[in-house]
mmCIF file as Biopython writes it, N, C-alpha, C and O atoms, coordinates in Angstrom:
data_model
#
loop_
_atom_site.group_PDB
_atom_site.id
_atom_site.type_symbol
_atom_site.label_atom_id
_atom_site.label_alt_id
_atom_site.label_comp_id
_atom_site.label_asym_id
_atom_site.label_entity_id
_atom_site.label_seq_id
_atom_site.pdbx_PDB_ins_code
_atom_site.Cartn_x
_atom_site.Cartn_y
_atom_site.Cartn_z
_atom_site.occupancy
_atom_site.B_iso_or_equiv
_atom_site.auth_seq_id
_atom_site.auth_asym_id
_atom_site.pdbx_PDB_model_num
ATOM 1   N N  . UNK A ? 1  ? -84.923 49.708 104.456 1.0 0.0 1  A 1 
ATOM 2   C CA . UNK A ? 1  ? -85.080 49.304 105.942 1.0 0.0 1  A 1 
ATOM 3   C C  . UNK A ? 1  ? -83.558 48.951 106.481 1.0 0.0 1  A 1 
ATOM 4   O O  . UNK A ? 1  ? -83.284 49.058 107.676 1.0 0.0 1  A 1 
ATOM 5   N N  . UNK A ? 2  ? -82.631 48.537 105.536 1.0 0.0 2  A 1 
ATOM 6   C CA . UNK A ? 2  ? -81.357 48.266 105.916 1.0 0.0 2  A 1 
ATOM 7   C C  . UNK A ? 2  ? -80.534 49.427 106.280 1.0 0.0 2  A 1 
ATOM 8   O O  . UNK A ? 2  ? -79.639 49.343 107.120 1.0 0.0 2  A 1 
ATOM 9   N N  . UNK A ? 3  ? -80.862 50.630 105.585 1.0 0.0 3  A 1 
ATOM 10  C CA . UNK A ? 3  ? -80.195 51.870 105.892 1.0 0.0 3  A 1 
ATOM 11  C C  . UNK A ? 3  ? -80.686 52.427 107.164 1.0 0.0 3  A 1 
ATOM 12  O O  . UNK A ? 3  ? -79.931 53.002 107.947 1.0 0.0 3  A 1 
ATOM 13  N N  . UNK A ? 4  ? -81.929 52.264 107.374 1.0 0.0 4  A 1 
ATOM 14  C CA . UNK A ? 4  ? -82.512 52.829 108.705 1.0 0.0 4  A 1 
ATOM 15  C C  . UNK A ? 4  ? -81.980 52.145 109.812 1.0 0.0 4  A 1 
ATOM 16  O O  . UNK A ? 4  ? -81.842 52.783 110.855 1.0 0.0 4  A 1 
ATOM 17  N N  . UNK A ? 5  ? -81.575 50.656 109.761 1.0 0.0 5  A 1 
ATOM 18  C CA . UNK A ? 5  ? -81.151 49.930 110.897 1.0 0.0 5  A 1 
ATOM 19  C C  . UNK A ? 5  ? -79.752 50.466 111.074 1.0 0.0 5  A 1 
ATOM 20  O O  . UNK A ? 5  ? -79.355 50.724 112.211 1.0 0.0 5  A 1 
ATOM 21  N N  . UNK A ? 6  ? -78.969 50.653 110.003 1.0 0.0 6  A 1 
ATOM 22  C CA . UNK A ? 6  ? -77.495 51.097 109.991 1.0 0.0 6  A 1 
ATOM 23  C C  . UNK A ? 6  ? -77.280 52.299 110.597 1.0 0.0 6  A 1 
ATOM 24  O O  . UNK A ? 6  ? -76.295 52.506 111.306 1.0 0.0 6  A 1 
ATOM 25  N N  . UNK A ? 7  ? -78.396 53.365 110.300 1.0 0.0 7  A 1 
ATOM 26  C CA . UNK A ? 7  ? -78.362 54.749 110.990 1.0 0.0 7  A 1 
ATOM 27  C C  . UNK A ? 7  ? -78.798 54.503 112.504 1.0 0.0 7  A 1 
ATOM 28  O O  . UNK A ? 7  ? -78.266 55.192 113.374 1.0 0.0 7  A 1 
ATOM 29  N N  . UNK A ? 8  ? -79.576 53.718 112.786 1.0 0.0 8  A 1 
ATOM 30  C CA . UNK A ? 8  ? -80.039 53.582 114.138 1.0 0.0 8  A 1 
ATOM 31  C C  . UNK A ? 8  ? -78.872 52.940 115.015 1.0 0.0 8  A 1 
ATOM 32  O O  . UNK A ? 8  ? -78.603 53.350 116.145 1.0 0.0 8  A 1 
ATOM 33  N N  . UNK A ? 9  ? -78.268 51.990 114.441 1.0 0.0 9  A 1 
ATOM 34  C CA . UNK A ? 9  ? -77.219 51.345 115.028 1.0 0.0 9  A 1 
ATOM 35  C C  . UNK A ? 9  ? -75.884 52.372 115.312 1.0 0.0 9  A 1 
ATOM 36  O O  . UNK A ? 9  ? -75.199 52.374 116.335 1.0 0.0 9  A 1 
ATOM 37  N N  . UNK A ? 10 ? -75.734 53.128 114.272 1.0 0.0 10 A 1 
ATOM 38  C CA . UNK A ? 10 ? -74.716 54.246 114.429 1.0 0.0 10 A 1 
ATOM 39  C C  . UNK A ? 10 ? -75.036 55.258 115.447 1.0 0.0 10 A 1 
ATOM 40  O O  . UNK A ? 10 ? -74.128 55.716 116.141 1.0 0.0 10 A 1 
ATOM 41  N N  . UNK A ? 11 ? -76.126 55.602 115.578 1.0 0.0 11 A 1 
ATOM 42  C CA . UNK A ? 11 ? -76.694 56.586 116.656 1.0 0.0 11 A 1 
ATOM 43  C C  . UNK A ? 11 ? -76.671 55.825 117.860 1.0 0.0 11 A 1 
ATOM 44  O O  . UNK A ? 11 ? -76.344 56.467 118.858 1.0 0.0 11 A 1 
ATOM 45  N N  . UNK A ? 12 ? -76.933 54.627 118.018 1.0 0.0 12 A 1 
ATOM 46  C CA . UNK A ? 12 ? -77.011 53.784 119.326 1.0 0.0 12 A 1 
ATOM 47  C C  . UNK A ? 12 ? -75.507 53.704 119.830 1.0 0.0 12 A 1 
ATOM 48  O O  . UNK A ? 12 ? -75.160 53.863 121.000 1.0 0.0 12 A 1 
ATOM 49  N N  . UNK A ? 13 ? -74.706 53.442 118.803 1.0 0.0 13 A 1 
ATOM 50  C CA . UNK A ? 13 ? -73.219 53.340 119.251 1.0 0.0 13 A 1 
ATOM 51  C C  . UNK A ? 13 ? -72.498 54.768 119.657 1.0 0.0 13 A 1 
ATOM 52  O O  . UNK A ? 13 ? -71.568 54.836 120.460 1.0 0.0 13 A 1 
ATOM 53  N N  . UNK A ? 14 ? -72.952 55.650 119.121 1.0 0.0 14 A 1 
ATOM 54  C CA . UNK A ? 14 ? -72.480 57.124 119.365 1.0 0.0 14 A 1 
ATOM 55  C C  . UNK A ? 14 ? -72.596 57.561 120.694 1.0 0.0 14 A 1 
ATOM 56  O O  . UNK A ? 14 ? -71.678 58.106 121.306 1.0 0.0 14 A 1 
ATOM 57  N N  . UNK A ? 15 ? -73.901 57.290 121.223 1.0 0.0 15 A 1 
ATOM 58  C CA . UNK A ? 15 ? -74.358 57.800 122.373 1.0 0.0 15 A 1 
ATOM 59  C C  . UNK A ? 15 ? -73.337 57.475 123.571 1.0 0.0 15 A 1 
ATOM 60  O O  . UNK A ? 15 ? -72.819 58.394 124.204 1.0 0.0 15 A 1 
ATOM 61  N N  . UNK A ? 16 ? -73.062 56.074 123.862 1.0 0.0 16 A 1 
ATOM 62  C CA . UNK A ? 16 ? -72.092 55.857 124.789 1.0 0.0 16 A 1 
ATOM 63  C C  . UNK A ? 16 ? -70.685 56.340 124.590 1.0 0.0 16 A 1 
ATOM 64  O O  . UNK A ? 16 ? -69.924 56.471 125.549 1.0 0.0 16 A 1 
ATOM 65  N N  . UNK A ? 17 ? -70.346 56.595 123.405 1.0 0.0 17 A 1 
ATOM 66  C CA . UNK A ? 17 ? -68.975 57.077 123.254 1.0 0.0 17 A 1 
ATOM 67  C C  . UNK A ? 17 ? -68.956 58.526 123.423 1.0 0.0 17 A 1 
ATOM 68  O O  . UNK A ? 17 ? -67.888 59.032 123.767 1.0 0.0 17 A 1 
ATOM 69  N N  . UNK A ? 18 ? -70.082 59.352 123.213 1.0 0.0 18 A 1 
ATOM 70  C CA . UNK A ? 18 ? -70.163 60.720 123.681 1.0 0.0 18 A 1 
ATOM 71  C C  . UNK A ? 18 ? -70.204 60.750 125.229 1.0 0.0 18 A 1 
ATOM 72  O O  . UNK A ? 18 ? -69.641 61.639 125.866 1.0 0.0 18 A 1 
ATOM 73  N N  . UNK A ? 19 ? -70.800 59.880 125.725 1.0 0.0 19 A 1 
ATOM 74  C CA . UNK A ? 19 ? -70.877 59.839 127.344 1.0 0.0 19 A 1 
ATOM 75  C C  . UNK A ? 19 ? -69.512 59.610 127.840 1.0 0.0 19 A 1 
ATOM 76  O O  . UNK A ? 19 ? -69.138 60.314 128.778 1.0 0.0 19 A 1 
ATOM 77  N N  . UNK A ? 20 ? -68.698 58.715 127.342 1.0 0.0 20 A 1 
ATOM 78  C CA . UNK A ? 20 ? -67.361 58.502 127.764 1.0 0.0 20 A 1 
ATOM 79  C C  . UNK A ? 20 ? -66.471 59.568 127.585 1.0 0.0 20 A 1 
ATOM 80  O O  . UNK A ? 20 ? -65.625 59.813 128.444 1.0 0.0 20 A 1 
ATOM 81  N N  . UNK A ? 21 ? -66.585 60.306 126.438 1.0 0.0 21 A 1 
ATOM 82  C CA . UNK A ? 21 ? -65.802 61.548 126.090 1.0 0.0 21 A 1 
ATOM 83  C C  . UNK A ? 21 ? -66.213 62.653 127.150 1.0 0.0 21 A 1 
ATOM 84  O O  . UNK A ? 21 ? -65.348 63.340 127.695 1.0 0.0 21 A 1 
ATOM 85  N N  . UNK A ? 22 ? -67.587 62.801 127.428 1.0 0.0 22 A 1 
ATOM 86  C CA . UNK A ? 22 ? -67.807 63.888 128.151 1.0 0.0 22 A 1 
ATOM 87  C C  . UNK A ? 22 ? -67.819 63.695 129.716 1.0 0.0 22 A 1 
ATOM 88  O O  . UNK A ? 22 ? -67.526 64.577 130.523 1.0 0.0 22 A 1 
ATOM 89  N N  . UNK A ? 23 ? -68.193 62.434 130.017 1.0 0.0 23 A 1 
ATOM 90  C CA . UNK A ? 23 ? -67.985 62.343 131.561 1.0 0.0 23 A 1 
ATOM 91  C C  . UNK A ? 23 ? -66.836 61.342 131.963 1.0 0.0 23 A 1 
ATOM 92  O O  . UNK A ? 23 ? -66.771 61.020 133.149 1.0 0.0 23 A 1 
ATOM 93  N N  . UNK A ? 24 ? -65.985 60.859 131.128 1.0 0.0 24 A 1 
ATOM 94  C CA . UNK A ? 24 ? -64.757 60.124 131.395 1.0 0.0 24 A 1 
ATOM 95  C C  . UNK A ? 24 ? -65.292 58.638 131.574 1.0 0.0 24 A 1 
ATOM 96  O O  . UNK A ? 24 ? -64.441 57.764 131.408 1.0 0.0 24 A 1 
ATOM 97  N N  . UNK A ? 25 ? -66.302 58.318 131.821 1.0 0.0 25 A 1 
ATOM 98  C CA . UNK A ? 25 ? -66.731 56.893 131.799 1.0 0.0 25 A 1 
ATOM 99  C C  . UNK A ? 25 ? -68.258 56.780 131.694 1.0 0.0 25 A 1 
ATOM 100 O O  . UNK A ? 25 ? -68.997 57.722 131.981 1.0 0.0 25 A 1 
ATOM 101 N N  . UNK A ? 26 ? -68.690 55.602 131.274 1.0 0.0 26 A 1 
ATOM 102 C CA . UNK A ? 26 ? -70.190 55.169 131.097 1.0 0.0 26 A 1 
ATOM 103 C C  . UNK A ? 26 ? -70.388 53.898 131.953 1.0 0.0 26 A 1 
ATOM 104 O O  . UNK A ? 26 ? -69.689 52.885 131.908 1.0 0.0 26 A 1 
ATOM 105 N N  . UNK A ? 27 ? -71.425 54.117 132.712 1.0 0.0 27 A 1 
ATOM 106 C CA . UNK A ? 27 ? -71.878 52.896 133.585 1.0 0.0 27 A 1 
ATOM 107 C C  . UNK A ? 27 ? -72.589 51.873 132.851 1.0 0.0 27 A 1 
ATOM 108 O O  . UNK A ? 27 ? -73.205 52.169 131.827 1.0 0.0 27 A 1 
ATOM 109 N N  . UNK A ? 28 ? -72.550 50.671 133.305 1.0 0.0 28 A 1 
ATOM 110 C CA . UNK A ? 28 ? -73.323 49.776 132.607 1.0 0.0 28 A 1 
ATOM 111 C C  . UNK A ? 28 ? -74.859 49.900 132.459 1.0 0.0 28 A 1 
ATOM 112 O O  . UNK A ? 28 ? -75.529 49.442 131.534 1.0 0.0 28 A 1 
ATOM 113 N N  . UNK A ? 29 ? -75.290 50.581 133.506 1.0 0.0 29 A 1 
ATOM 114 C CA . UNK A ? 29 ? -76.828 51.075 133.224 1.0 0.0 29 A 1 
ATOM 115 C C  . UNK A ? 29 ? -77.122 51.820 132.120 1.0 0.0 29 A 1 
ATOM 116 O O  . UNK A ? 29 ? -78.188 51.674 131.521 1.0 0.0 29 A 1 
ATOM 117 N N  . UNK A ? 30 ? -76.177 52.706 131.746 1.0 0.0 30 A 1 
ATOM 118 C CA . UNK A ? 30 ? -76.207 53.586 130.362 1.0 0.0 30 A 1 
ATOM 119 C C  . UNK A ? 30 ? -76.095 52.769 129.113 1.0 0.0 30 A 1 
ATOM 120 O O  . UNK A ? 30 ? -76.784 52.985 128.115 1.0 0.0 30 A 1 
ATOM 121 N N  . UNK A ? 31 ? -75.107 51.724 129.219 1.0 0.0 31 A 1 
ATOM 122 C CA . UNK A ? 31 ? -74.929 51.000 128.007 1.0 0.0 31 A 1 
ATOM 123 C C  . UNK A ? 31 ? -75.680 49.789 127.726 1.0 0.0 31 A 1 
ATOM 124 O O  . UNK A ? 31 ? -75.862 49.381 126.579 1.0 0.0 31 A 1 
ATOM 125 N N  . UNK A ? 32 ? -76.162 49.152 128.881 1.0 0.0 32 A 1 
ATOM 126 C CA . UNK A ? 32 ? -77.105 47.953 128.747 1.0 0.0 32 A 1 
ATOM 127 C C  . UNK A ? 32 ? -78.256 48.018 127.785 1.0 0.0 32 A 1 
ATOM 128 O O  . UNK A ? 32 ? -78.387 47.134 126.938 1.0 0.0 32 A 1 
ATOM 129 N N  . UNK A ? 33 ? -79.123 49.053 127.878 1.0 0.0 33 A 1 
ATOM 130 C CA . UNK A ? 33 ? -80.149 49.204 126.848 1.0 0.0 33 A 1 
ATOM 131 C C  . UNK A ? 33 ? -79.829 49.227 125.525 1.0 0.0 33 A 1 
ATOM 132 O O  . UNK A ? 33 ? -80.552 48.732 124.660 1.0 0.0 33 A 1 
ATOM 133 N N  . UNK A ? 34 ? -78.734 49.800 125.300 1.0 0.0 34 A 1 
ATOM 134 C CA . UNK A ? 34 ? -78.309 50.072 123.874 1.0 0.0 34 A 1 
ATOM 135 C C  . UNK A ? 34 ? -77.886 48.625 123.405 1.0 0.0 34 A 1 
ATOM 136 O O  . UNK A ? 34 ? -78.301 48.145 122.351 1.0 0.0 34 A 1 
ATOM 137 N N  . UNK A ? 35 ? -77.082 48.003 124.213 1.0 0.0 35 A 1 
ATOM 138 C CA . UNK A ? 35 ? -76.534 46.653 123.836 1.0 0.0 35 A 1 
ATOM 139 C C  . UNK A ? 35 ? -77.755 45.730 123.588 1.0 0.0 35 A 1 
ATOM 140 O O  . UNK A ? 35 ? -77.746 44.962 122.626 1.0 0.0 35 A 1 
ATOM 141 N N  . UNK A ? 36 ? -78.901 45.799 124.519 1.0 0.0 36 A 1 
ATOM 142 C CA . UNK A ? 36 ? -79.954 44.925 124.260 1.0 0.0 36 A 1 
ATOM 143 C C  . UNK A ? 36 ? -80.788 45.194 122.951 1.0 0.0 36 A 1 
ATOM 144 O O  . UNK A ? 36 ? -81.282 44.307 122.255 1.0 0.0 36 A 1 
ATOM 145 N N  . UNK A ? 37 ? -80.868 46.494 122.727 1.0 0.0 37 A 1 
ATOM 146 C CA . UNK A ? 37 ? -81.408 46.846 121.378 1.0 0.0 37 A 1 
ATOM 147 C C  . UNK A ? 37 ? -80.547 46.423 120.261 1.0 0.0 37 A 1 
ATOM 148 O O  . UNK A ? 37 ? -81.070 45.976 119.241 1.0 0.0 37 A 1 
ATOM 149 N N  . UNK A ? 38 ? -79.335 46.521 120.365 1.0 0.0 38 A 1 
ATOM 150 C CA . UNK A ? 38 ? -78.480 46.001 119.015 1.0 0.0 38 A 1 
ATOM 151 C C  . UNK A ? 38 ? -78.664 44.554 118.886 1.0 0.0 38 A 1 
ATOM 152 O O  . UNK A ? 38 ? -78.844 44.050 117.777 1.0 0.0 38 A 1 
ATOM 153 N N  . UNK A ? 39 ? -78.622 43.748 120.130 1.0 0.0 39 A 1 
ATOM 154 C CA . UNK A ? 39 ? -78.866 42.299 119.978 1.0 0.0 39 A 1 
ATOM 155 C C  . UNK A ? 39 ? -80.097 42.034 119.471 1.0 0.0 39 A 1 
ATOM 156 O O  . UNK A ? 39 ? -80.129 41.118 118.649 1.0 0.0 39 A 1 
ATOM 157 N N  . UNK A ? 40 ? -81.139 42.588 119.734 1.0 0.0 40 A 1 
ATOM 158 C CA . UNK A ? 40 ? -82.490 42.278 119.163 1.0 0.0 40 A 1 
ATOM 159 C C  . UNK A ? 40 ? -82.534 42.883 117.545 1.0 0.0 40 A 1 
ATOM 160 O O  . UNK A ? 40 ? -83.249 42.330 116.709 1.0 0.0 40 A 1 
ATOM 161 N N  . UNK A ? 41 ? -81.906 43.772 117.292 1.0 0.0 41 A 1 
ATOM 162 C CA . UNK A ? 41 ? -81.670 44.241 115.923 1.0 0.0 41 A 1 
ATOM 163 C C  . UNK A ? 41 ? -80.916 43.368 115.052 1.0 0.0 41 A 1 
ATOM 164 O O  . UNK A ? 41 ? -81.217 43.194 113.871 1.0 0.0 41 A 1 
ATOM 165 N N  . UNK A ? 42 ? -79.871 42.782 115.671 1.0 0.0 42 A 1 
ATOM 166 C CA . UNK A ? 42 ? -78.942 41.820 114.931 1.0 0.0 42 A 1 
ATOM 167 C C  . UNK A ? 42 ? -79.703 40.418 114.767 1.0 0.0 42 A 1 
ATOM 168 O O  . UNK A ? 42 ? -79.604 39.748 113.739 1.0 0.0 42 A 1 
ATOM 169 N N  . UNK A ? 43 ? -80.424 40.060 115.807 1.0 0.0 43 A 1 
ATOM 170 C CA . UNK A ? 43 ? -81.119 38.931 115.667 1.0 0.0 43 A 1 
ATOM 171 C C  . UNK A ? 43 ? -82.181 38.978 114.586 1.0 0.0 43 A 1 
ATOM 172 O O  . UNK A ? 43 ? -82.336 38.108 113.728 1.0 0.0 43 A 1 
ATOM 173 N N  . UNK A ? 44 ? -82.945 40.163 114.726 1.0 0.0 44 A 1 
ATOM 174 C CA . UNK A ? 44 ? -83.961 40.218 113.648 1.0 0.0 44 A 1 
ATOM 175 C C  . UNK A ? 44 ? -83.400 40.220 112.311 1.0 0.0 44 A 1 
ATOM 176 O O  . UNK A ? 44 ? -83.950 39.619 111.389 1.0 0.0 44 A 1 
ATOM 177 N N  . UNK A ? 45 ? -82.399 40.830 112.184 1.0 0.0 45 A 1 
ATOM 178 C CA . UNK A ? 45 ? -81.579 40.921 110.779 1.0 0.0 45 A 1 
ATOM 179 C C  . UNK A ? 45 ? -81.219 39.577 110.426 1.0 0.0 45 A 1 
ATOM 180 O O  . UNK A ? 45 ? -81.441 39.151 109.293 1.0 0.0 45 A 1 
ATOM 181 N N  . UNK A ? 46 ? -80.587 38.764 111.468 1.0 0.0 46 A 1 
ATOM 182 C CA . UNK A ? 46 ? -80.147 37.401 111.044 1.0 0.0 46 A 1 
ATOM 183 C C  . UNK A ? 46 ? -81.236 36.542 110.611 1.0 0.0 46 A 1 
ATOM 184 O O  . UNK A ? 46 ? -81.068 35.766 109.670 1.0 0.0 46 A 1 
ATOM 185 N N  . UNK A ? 47 ? -82.454 36.635 111.294 1.0 0.0 47 A 1 
ATOM 186 C CA . UNK A ? 47 ? -83.537 35.880 110.930 1.0 0.0 47 A 1 
ATOM 187 C C  . UNK A ? 47 ? -83.974 36.181 109.503 1.0 0.0 47 A 1 
ATOM 188 O O  . UNK A ? 47 ? -84.275 35.292 108.707 1.0 0.0 47 A 1 
ATOM 189 N N  . UNK A ? 48 ? -83.996 37.607 109.196 1.0 0.0 48 A 1 
ATOM 190 C CA . UNK A ? 48 ? -84.405 37.978 107.843 1.0 0.0 48 A 1 
ATOM 191 C C  . UNK A ? 48 ? -83.515 37.295 106.720 1.0 0.0 48 A 1 
ATOM 192 O O  . UNK A ? 48 ? -83.969 36.833 105.673 1.0 0.0 48 A 1 
ATOM 193 N N  . UNK A ? 49 ? -82.280 37.302 107.066 1.0 0.0 49 A 1 
ATOM 194 C CA . UNK A ? 49 ? -81.112 36.849 106.191 1.0 0.0 49 A 1 
ATOM 195 C C  . UNK A ? 49 ? -81.360 35.346 105.902 1.0 0.0 49 A 1 
ATOM 196 O O  . UNK A ? 49 ? -81.378 34.894 104.757 1.0 0.0 49 A 1 
ATOM 197 N N  . UNK A ? 50 ? -81.538 34.651 106.945 1.0 0.0 50 A 1 
ATOM 198 C CA . UNK A ? 50 ? -81.790 33.182 106.878 1.0 0.0 50 A 1 
ATOM 199 C C  . UNK A ? 50 ? -83.138 32.915 105.986 1.0 0.0 50 A 1 
ATOM 200 O O  . UNK A ? 50 ? -83.129 31.982 105.182 1.0 0.0 50 A 1 
ATOM 201 N N  . UNK A ? 51 ? -84.151 33.636 106.115 1.0 0.0 51 A 1 
ATOM 202 C CA . UNK A ? 51 ? -85.231 33.415 105.545 1.0 0.0 51 A 1 
ATOM 203 C C  . UNK A ? 51 ? -85.150 33.717 103.953 1.0 0.0 51 A 1 
ATOM 204 O O  . UNK A ? 51 ? -85.673 33.022 103.082 1.0 0.0 51 A 1 
ATOM 205 N N  . UNK A ? 52 ? -84.360 34.939 103.745 1.0 0.0 52 A 1 
ATOM 206 C CA . UNK A ? 52 ? -84.139 35.197 102.232 1.0 0.0 52 A 1 
ATOM 207 C C  . UNK A ? 52 ? -83.143 34.179 101.617 1.0 0.0 52 A 1 
ATOM 208 O O  . UNK A ? 52 ? -83.283 33.902 100.425 1.0 0.0 52 A 1 
ATOM 209 N N  . UNK A ? 53 ? -82.126 33.584 102.351 1.0 0.0 53 A 1 
ATOM 210 C CA . UNK A ? 53 ? -81.258 32.761 101.622 1.0 0.0 53 A 1 
ATOM 211 C C  . UNK A ? 53 ? -82.144 31.429 101.489 1.0 0.0 53 A 1 
ATOM 212 O O  . UNK A ? 53 ? -82.032 30.789 100.443 1.0 0.0 53 A 1 
ATOM 213 N N  . UNK A ? 54 ? -82.939 31.016 102.394 1.0 0.0 54 A 1 
ATOM 214 C CA . UNK A ? 54 ? -83.800 29.810 102.240 1.0 0.0 54 A 1 
ATOM 215 C C  . UNK A ? 54 ? -84.696 29.989 101.090 1.0 0.0 54 A 1 
ATOM 216 O O  . UNK A ? 54 ? -84.860 29.050 100.312 1.0 0.0 54 A 1 
ATOM 217 N N  . UNK A ? 55 ? -85.292 31.117 100.915 1.0 0.0 55 A 1 
ATOM 218 C CA . UNK A ? 55 ? -86.172 31.298 99.701  1.0 0.0 55 A 1 
ATOM 219 C C  . UNK A ? 55 ? -85.295 31.261 98.369  1.0 0.0 55 A 1 
ATOM 220 O O  . UNK A ? 55 ? -85.796 30.758 97.363  1.0 0.0 55 A 1 
ATOM 221 N N  . UNK A ? 56 ? -84.096 31.742 98.334  1.0 0.0 56 A 1 
ATOM 222 C CA . UNK A ? 56 ? -83.375 31.745 97.293  1.0 0.0 56 A 1 
ATOM 223 C C  . UNK A ? 56 ? -82.763 30.390 96.956  1.0 0.0 56 A 1 
ATOM 224 O O  . UNK A ? 56 ? -82.568 30.098 95.776  1.0 0.0 56 A 1 
ATOM 225 N N  . UNK A ? 57 ? -82.462 29.579 97.908  1.0 0.0 57 A 1 
ATOM 226 C CA . UNK A ? 57 ? -82.245 28.128 97.664  1.0 0.0 57 A 1 
ATOM 227 C C  . UNK A ? 57 ? -83.179 27.277 97.592  1.0 0.0 57 A 1 
ATOM 228 O O  . UNK A ? 57 ? -82.882 26.148 97.204  1.0 0.0 57 A 1 
ATOM 229 N N  . UNK A ? 58 ? -84.496 27.569 97.928  1.0 0.0 58 A 1 
ATOM 230 C CA . UNK A ? 58 ? -85.578 26.778 97.609  1.0 0.0 58 A 1 
ATOM 231 C C  . UNK A ? 58 ? -85.737 25.839 98.603  1.0 0.0 58 A 1 
ATOM 232 O O  . UNK A ? 58 ? -86.234 24.745 98.340  1.0 0.0 58 A 1 
ATOM 233 N N  . UNK A ? 59 ? -85.300 26.192 99.945  1.0 0.0 59 A 1 
ATOM 234 C CA . UNK A ? 59 ? -85.526 25.163 101.104 1.0 0.0 59 A 1 
ATOM 235 C C  . UNK A ? 59 ? -86.248 25.807 102.196 1.0 0.0 59 A 1 
ATOM 236 O O  . UNK A ? 59 ? -86.244 27.034 102.294 1.0 0.0 59 A 1 
ATOM 237 N N  . UNK A ? 60 ? -86.913 25.004 103.084 1.0 0.0 60 A 1 
ATOM 238 C CA . UNK A ? 60 ? -87.705 25.707 104.132 1.0 0.0 60 A 1 
ATOM 239 C C  . UNK A ? 60 ? -86.957 25.453 105.358 1.0 0.0 60 A 1 
ATOM 240 O O  . UNK A ? 60 ? -86.309 24.420 105.525 1.0 0.0 60 A 1 
ATOM 241 N N  . UNK A ? 61 ? -87.055 26.518 106.332 1.0 0.0 61 A 1 
ATOM 242 C CA . UNK A ? 61 ? -86.448 26.450 107.626 1.0 0.0 61 A 1 
ATOM 243 C C  . UNK A ? 61 ? -87.340 26.813 108.647 1.0 0.0 61 A 1 
ATOM 244 O O  . UNK A ? 61 ? -86.970 26.807 109.821 1.0 0.0 61 A 1 
#
């Protein structure tokens, strides 16, 4: 799952870079959905890490 998330993030970051190179600039409308997706992905990953650490440490969260 972690590899899939990294690949997805890499592809998501590549799209605006290609848009910048091809068009000279990328509008906020093009970048915003990608930023929102990455934000949700990072938030989900953070929650998973906190749960895993809590389980390892034997505490509840």
